[in-house]
N, C-alpha and C positions, 0 to 999 in steps of 0.2 A: 504494500500500500504506500502511496506517495504521501509524504508529509508536506502539505501545502503551506505556503508562507503568506503572511499578511503583507499588505503594501508597505507598511513600516519596516518590516524585516527585509523585504526585497530592496527597498531604498537604502537601508543601512548597510547591507552586505554588498551592494553595488556601489556604494559611496556616492549616491545622488540623492536629491530630495524627492519627496513624495510627488510633487508636481511634475517632475521629470518622468517618473514612472507613468503617471496618468497621461502625459503628453505622448509618450511612446505608444501607449495603449490606443489613444485617439488616432495616431498615425498608422495603426494596425501593424506595428512592428512587434507588439507584445500582446499576448492574449490573457484574459482572465480565465482561469480554468474552472473555478467554482466560485460560489458566493455562500457566505454563512446565512443562517436563517434571518439574521439582522440586515443582510444585504452587503456585508463587507466583502471586498475583493479577496480572493485567494489565488495565489499563483504557484505553479509548479516550480521546484528548485531551479529548473532550466532557465527561468526568467532572469536570474542573476547573471548567468552566462551570456544571455542575449544582450543584456544591458552593458555588460563589460565589452562585448563585441562591438556594440554601437559606439561606446565611448572611445575605445581604442581606434576604431575606424575614423571617428571624427578627428582624433589627434593627428591622423595621417592626412587629413584634409578632405576626406570623402564627405559628400553632402548626405543628408538623410535619405534623399531619393536613391542615391547610389548605394547607400548602406542597406536600404530595403531590398534592392536587387541582390546584393551579396547575401543577405539573410535568406532570400528565396532559393538561391543556389545552394546554400548550406543545408537547407531542409531536404533537398533531393540529393542524398548522399551518393547516389549512383552517377551523378552528373560528372562532366569533365571539368578540369581546372582551367581550360582555355578561356572561357568567358571571364573568370576571375582575373586571370593574367591580363587580358585585354583591358579590363576596367582599371587595373592598377597601372597599366601603361598610359592610359588616358590621364589618370590622376597625376602621374609623374611628369607628363608633358605640361600640364597646367602648373604644377609646382615649379618646374624649371622656368617657365615663362614668368611666373611671379618673382622668382629669384633674380632673373635678368632685369625685370622692371625695378626691383628694389636696389639692385646695384647701380642702375642708371640714376635713380633718385639720390642714392648716396653720393655719386660723383657730382651731381648738380648742387646738392647741399654743401659738399666740401668746397666747391668753387665759390658758392655764394658766401660761405663763412670766410674764405680767404679774402674776399673783396670788402668785407665789413671793416669799417673803421669805427670801432665802438665809441670813440670819443666824439664823433660827429653828431649832427642832429638828424632826426628822422626825415626832415625835409629833403635831405640829400643822401639818404640811405640807399646804397646800391642794391641791397637785398630787397628792400621794399619796392624799389624801381623795377627790379627784375621780375618780381611777382606781379606787377601791374602789366607788364608787357607779355602779350600772348605769344607763345612759341619761342620766346627768347631764353627760356630756362635751359634748354639743352645745348 
């Protein structure tokens, strides 16, 4: 017999708040297995694993929509890993693009900081002037 967990226990073991558990339930990423006579939600112990899966996937940058797809792939244990790999490759490309954008922003900020003469007035501040000029930051 399965020992069902209350929403509070699921939240505590998953290290999330109760609202997060309810949100995943609304998104159909998590299911309530039973309810008590008083109507309290009861979850199978697997719910903790699912939430940890979701949180770990989010840390890697996956969206909840992408995570839902990964969860569906996980349910079908006989499926192939190819779709999972493809989804990870897409996520890696997005992350790489973000890193390139951040590096470009870093260079612009470094250049702007080098042009700053902190003792001047804001009327002639090269950083503020650059921010006013469209397309002049790069």
